Every structure is written in C-alpha cells, then in structure tokens.
N, C-alpha and C positions, 0 to 999 in steps of 0.2 A: 790466702790473699789478705791484704792489709784491711783492717776493719775500721773505716773511718768513723762509724757510729761509735765504736768503743773509745777511740781517741777523743772523739768530741766529749763524750761522757766523762772521760778522765780530766780533760781540760776545764770542764764546768766545775767538777767536784774539787780540783785543785784551786780554781779561782775563788769558790766560796770558802774553802779553808784559809786561803791567803787573807781574804776580808775578815773572817772571824778572828784569826790569830793576830793579825795587825791591830784590829780594833781592840782586842784585849790587852796585848802588849803595851800599846800606846795610850791606853786608858782613855779611849774616845767615847765620851758620853754622848752619843749621837741621838738626836731626836728620832723618836720611832718612825715617823714618816719618812725621814731620810733613810734610815736603816732598811725599812721595807722597800724603798724605791731602788737602793743599791743591790739589795738581793735579787730583786726582780730583773733588774738590768743585767747582772752577771748571768742569771739563769737563762734569759733570753739571747743575749749577745756576748758571751764570755770573752770573745777575742777583742771586742771593742771595750767592753765595760772594764776589764781588769787593767789595761794600760790607763784608762781614764781614772779608775780609783787610784792607782799608784801615783798618778800626776795631781789629781784635784782632791783626793779623798779625805785628807786630814784636816781637822778644824781646831785643834789645840796643839800647842807645843808641849812636850813631855813634861817638862819641869817649869811650869809657870813661875815667874819671878813676881812676888807680891809687891803691890804698892805700898807706900808708907801708911801704917795703921794708926799712928797716933798723931795728934796735932803737934805742930812745932811750937816754939815759944811765941811766935807770932800769930799762933792760931787761937788765942784766947776768946771765949764766946763774948758776944756783946752783952753789955749789961741789961739785965732784964729780958733777954731774948732766950726762949727755951730750945735748948739743942738736943734734948734727949727724946724728941718726938720720933714718929715712925720712920721718916725719911733718913734721919741720922742713924737710927738704930739699924735699919735695913742695910745702909751702905757700910757701916762698920762691920756688921755681920758677913759682908761679902767681901772684906779685906780691903775696902777703900780707904782712903785718907780721912782724917777727922775734919770737922768744921774749920773753915779759915774765913778771916774777915777780908773785906775789900772796900774800896771807895772809888768815886768817880766813875760809876758804871754808866756807860752810853749804850742804849739799844738803838742801833742805826735805823733811821727812818727809811732809807731807800738805798740804791746802789751808789748813788752820787755820794752820799754822806760816808758810806762805807769805804769808798775808794779815797776819799780825802783823809779819812781818820787813819787809814792803812799807810798812805804816804807820810802822814805826820809822824806815826810811830816810827817809820823807818828813818826819817829826817831827824828825829829827836834822839836816836840812839847814839851814846857817846862811847861806850865800851864794847858792847856784844849785841848781836842780832841774830836770832835763831828762828828759822822758817821751816815748818812742816806743811806740806800739801799734797793731795792726790794728783792735781793737774795744774801745770803752769804753762800757759801758752805764750808764744812769742808774737802777741797780737796788740790791739790798741791799749790793753791793759797791762799785759805782760812785758812788752818791750820797754816802756818807761819804768816799769817797776824793776826790771833787770839793771837798767841803766843806774837807777838809784842805788841798787845793792852794789853795783861796781864802784860807784863813788864813795860809798860808805868804806868798802874794802880798801880803797886806794888811800882814804883818810886815816886808816889804821884801826877802824873797827874791826873785831873779829866777826865775820859773817859766815854762818853756816846754813846751808840749803839742804833739806831732806825731801827728795821726791820719790814718790812711788814708782817702782820699776815699770809697772804696766801703764800707770797713769802717764808717765813720759812719753811712752809710745803713742797712747790715745791723743796726746797733745801735738803729735807731729814731731817729736824730738826737738824741743826748743833749743836754740842755739846758745849754748851756756859757755862756750870756750872763752869769751870776753869776761865772763864773771870769774872764771878760775885764773885767767891770766892776771886779772885785777887783784887777786889775793884771796878771792872767796873760796870757801870749802864746799864741795859738792859730794853728797853720797846718794846712790839710788837704793831704795828699800826693796830687796828681793827682785832683781832684774829677772824676767821670765827666762831668758836664755843662759843665765849664769846663776841660777838660784842656789843658795847654800841650804835651802829647806827642801830636802827630797820629799816629794808627795805634797808639798804645801804650797806650790806656787799660785794656788787659787786663793790664798789668803792675802788680801790687799791692805796696806795702810791707808785708811781713808780719813785719818786724823788731820785736822787743819788748825794751825795755830802759829802766831808770831809773838815772840818774847823779846823785848828790847831791855838791855841793861839789867839781866837777871842778877839777883844778889844786891843790888843797890837800892838807895832809897826811892828812886824815880823808876823802878822796874814797871814794866807796862805789858799788858797782854791784849791781843787782839785775836778774836776767836769766832767760831760760828760754822756755818754750812758752806760758805762760799768757796769754791776753787779759784785759783788765780788766773782768771780768764775773762775776756771782755763781757761774755753773755751773763756772767753771775753779777755784774755791777751795773754798767751803763749801756752795754750792748755796743754794736758797731753799726755803721752806716746802712740804713735799710732794714735793720734787725732789732726788734724790741728786746729790752733786757729781760732776763728771768727775775722773778720775784724771789728774794732769798732773805735770810736772817743771819746778822752777825752783831757783834758787841765788842766792846773794850772796857778795861777796868785796871785798876792799880791796887797794890796792897799785898798782904801775906798770901793770898791765893795764888798769886803769880809764881810763888816758889814751887807749888805743886804742879803747875803747868811746865815749869822749867825742868823739874825732875823727869816729867814724862818725855819731854824732848830729849834729855840726856839719856834716858833709858832706851828710847827707839834709836837714837844716833849710835850709841854703843852696839846695840844689836845689830843694826844695818851694816856698821863699818867693822864688825868682828871684834870688838874690843870688850873688856869687862864692864859688865852693867854697874853703874854707880850705886854707892850707898844711899839710904834715905837722905832726903834734903836736910841740909843744916838750917837752923832757924834764920829766917831772913832779918836783915837789920831793921831796926825800929824806924818807922816812917813817921814824919810829923803829923801827917793827916790821919785822924782817927777813922776806924772803920765805920761805914755807914750800913754795911750789909753782911750777910753770912752766907757761904756756900760750900760745896764739896765737889771735888774733882772726881769724875766717874770714868774710869777707863774700861773699855770693854774690848774683847778679842782673844786671840790665842795665847796671849801672855797673862791672861787671867784665869784662876781656877774655875770661875762661875761665869755665866752669861749675865754680866752685871746689869747691863741697860734693860735687857729683857726682864730680869728678875724684879727690878725697881718698877717698871711699867706694869707688870703683873700685880705686884703689890698695891701700886697706886689705883689700879682699877678697882680692886676690892676694898680699898680704904676711902675712896672718894665718897663725899656725902652729898655735895650740892652740884659740882660742875666739873667736867673733865673734857678740856679742849685739846685736840691733837692736830698737828700740821705735818705732812710729810708728802713727798712727790710720789712716792711708791707705797701702796698699802696692800701687802700680801702677808697678813699675820698668820701665825700658827694656830691650830684649833683652840688651845688653851687660852691664848691671848684674846682671840676673837670671842671666845666664850665668856671671859672675864668682862670684856667690854659690853657685850649684850646683857649679862646679868646686871651690870651697873646701871644701863639704860632701864631695864625692867623694874628696878627697885626705886626709880625715880630720880636718878642722877641725870642731870642734863649733859649728855654726851654729844659733843659736836666734833666732826672731822672735816678739816679742810684739805682739799686736794686740787691739782690742775685738772681742768676738764679734759686735757689730753697731754701726757707727759712726753718725754723724748724716748721712752721706751714703750713701744707699742705692746709688746708681749705683757709687760707688767699691768698695762691697763686693761687687758683682757683677763688676766689672772685675778684681778681685784674684784671682779664683779660679783662673785659668790658672797664674798665677805661684806661688800656693801649692801646686797640685799638682805643679808642676815641682820646687820645693823640697823637698817631702816625698819625692819619688821619688828625688832626689839624696842623701837621707839626712839633711836638715836637720830641725830640730824647730820646729814652729809651735804657738804657745800663743794661746789666745782667753781674754780676760779679760771677765767679765760686766760690764755697764755700759759706758759711755764712756770710753775712753782717749784722751787728747790730747797725751801725752809724746812727745818726740822724743829719741832716744839712740842711740849706737853705741858699743860697748866693744870694743876689739880687743886681745886678749891682755892684757898688763900695760902696754902702750905707749900707748894712746890712749882717751880718753873724749870723745866728740864730742857736745856738748848745746847746745841752742839752739831755733831756730824752724823749721827745714826738715823737712818731711815726705818719705817716700820715695815721691813720685810725680812726674810730669812737671812739674806746676804749680810746685812747690816747687824742683825741681832745675834747671829750664830757664827758668822765666819770672819768678817772684817775686823781689822784693828780700828776701833771707833773711840770717840770721846764726847762726853756730855758734861755740863756744868749744872748742878743741882742747886739753884737759887732757892733760899729758904727764908728770906726776910720778906714779910707781907708787902711792904711798899714796892719792892722790886718785882715780886710775883705779879702784882698788879700792873706793872709796866709792861711786862711780856703779854698779859692778858688784854691790855689796851692795844698792843701791836696786832694780836689776833683779830680783835674786833675791827680795826682799820682795814685789814685785808679781807675780812669776811664780807665787808660792805659791797664789794665788787663782784661777789660770788652769786651763783644761782643754786637753788636746791636741786639735789639729785633725786630723780624720780625712777624708783625700781621698776623694771620691766621683766616679766618672766621669760627666761631664755628659750629659744628653740632647741630641738633635739641636737643639731650639729654644734650650736654654740655651747650646749651644756657639755657635750662630750669633749669639745676642744678646751674648755675651762678645766675640766677634770684632768685632761692630760697635761696642761700647763702646770697645774698645782702638783701633779705627781712628779713631773720631771724638773720643776723649776727651783727646787730647794737648793741645789748646788750651783746654779747658774748665776 
C-alpha cells in the first residue's frame, strides 16, 4: 500500500534541502529570525511553504551592482566642513557614493507646498524629466500630474516614468495610455504577473524621486516619502490628507539621484546598467550644504539604511529623533535604540496613532513597550503619518522612502538622503518639532494573554510580509 506518511516526510526533507541549497547558492544573508521562520513554515506546511519561498523568498540579487564609490568633480567638500566623520565613513564603507554639494534645499511645510513645488519642477523642465514612484493614482493629484507630463512630452521634453509593478495594481491601474500616446516613456518595475526575477516578486521598488534636466546647470531633484496620490498631498473631498515629508534641491547631488534612476530604469527595462555618473557641469550657485545618496535594497551588497541606523543609535550622544508610519524593528535595532535611551540619549519616536496597516499597529506594541521602559519618548499623532526621517544630534538628517520595518530595511528597493550640514540637519529637526506639537505621548499597557500571543505570531510571520 502507498505510504502517505513516507511521502510527506520525503516532501518535507526535499523542501528543507531546496531552502538550504538555494540560500547558499544565491548567498542569501538572511536575518536569523526570518531563517527560523522559513524553516518552521516548511516543516509545518511544506506544500504551502515551498511555493511561497520560491515565489517570495529571495531578498538580494545575486550580483549586486555597486553604486558610485567616489565623489565626482562636482562633489568637492564645502570649505571648512568636515566630511570624514562617522556618517561619511560608514556610507563609504557600505559602497555608497561620496559626499556631494547641493543648494536651494526646501523642506516642504505641508502637502500644499509639496504639490506646488512638484508641479513647478515639472513645468520648469526643458530637456528631460525622470520620475520614479511606487504609486501613481489617477485622482485629484495624479490626473493633473499626468496631464502635465503629457504636455511636457508633446513639447519635446524626454519624459520617463518608472512605476512599481505591484504599486500600479494597488493604484487601480492608472490610465496612462494618453501619456504614452503623447510620447512619454513608461516602464513597470517587476510586474507581478510577468516578473523577470524568479523568486523575487516580493521585492518592490519603493524609491520616489523626480529629476528635471539632469546633467544641466539647472538640474533639480524632488524627493521624499510621498507617493503620487491625493492622500499624500492635500487629500480629496471629505478626506484629510496624510502627513508626509518631502524636499527639493539643486546642485551636484542631483547627479547621484539621476544615476539611481538610470540604474533602476535600465534594470526594469532589461538594458545594460549605466556606468558611474559623469561629473555634473559646474553650477553658478555655490553649494550651501553637503549630503550623500543612500540606496538600499536587493541591488546593494549590504543593508545600507539599516546599517546606518544601527550605527547612528550607537553614535548618538544627545538626541535621536525618528519618524515612521510603521515601527517593527528587528531585535538588534530595537536593542540599540533602547541602549541609547538608557545611556542618556533623548530618543524620541513619532508615529501615527493608527496607521493604514492594522497588523503593523498590532506588531509594533512590543517594541514600543520596550522603548518606553528604556526611557525613550513615543509620540502618537492623530491621523495618518507617512513621513520617514531620522535626526541624529546635529550630525545627520536621514530623509527619504524607508520605513522602520523589516520590509523597508531588508526587502524593498529604498532610497534615503543623508544630510550632514548642521544648518540643514536643524531644519529637519524643526520639522520634527512642528509635527510633534500635535501628538500625544504613548502610554504603555501590559498586554493580556491573547494579545501577547497575537503579537508574537505577527512578529514571527510578519518578516516577509
């Protein structure tokens, strides 16, 4: 008679072997928590776990393409500004680009200012316009934005739009036929149903940037955490907008942003990855600040944003301010933040009282209790907060697209900008203070048995979600 038990055992053993061999061959430096979760998942439900692993299990491309490691000719350090401090040293060690100057930095006060600046950047483009985003909706924000892109394409500007494949589905498949008919170029980054990345469709491009007239003296970058949809800016009728953070600037740093777009565009469209960026033409305006581009994700050898945050938690001496919509840190980062608070660093975390992801709100509770117990201050803002920011003393303001959860820190393609000029670090710190004024302090409550078990299950299963 056929022995189903033996067959089940064989399937389980083969599934575990596939996991071990593929992890070794693909050099997957998986977090221990995730490795244990996958092994238990395979042992308990091999018929479900193996297809899930083959579909979602990879988190690094086999041969990461390094970012430019040395400053270009336009990246000369500011006079009298120390570039060899720990932020710069850490990023260079992680293979990131060297420091670059910038000028004209605007930290947008609210969604209205962010929208107006975005439209101004698009309207001001004369030669090229490159846009990457996770979500673009055909709504009160997206529809006029698409119309503006169409007008630019008709006027002869080269307009390229890079949308994440899954993000475009989440946005309800925005109607972009008019954009391509006008001459715009559209590429989807890893469409879920037609993915060129076998086993990697769980890796999404979460980077958000707009570069106008790259390579020219008036090159401009618009960047931050906002997707291109109404809720991230001014909202729609009857709906309050989300609180978010974005900024724009000019100068040599734009060349690093443009190289990032070219790299992602080439990968998504199946072309050769471009070489390191050429020096940007000299700009008549002198730089007023200095920053470094920080790319994180499967195309990097290291988990760059995570490594920088971990280093920052240990290097902070006075204050560490964090803003994120989703706070589900791994044990190492949580421990570093708790140790910073215990040694007297003023650790402050700003979150939405309730985010748009209920499971994330449940999963964050253990980490919040640990932070408060260590002496940190946790603030809850009414409404949805989508901003991503870390301010460390007067040395670093890290702003961009990465959330403080495992998906952003270990799986997604993300970008951050590491601002290192004290006057601009203070500008981001002031933005934090303005947002914090409307928040209330978090009060930790001991969980009941059911909630404690639920939190544990979410933390165990949630790494790959």
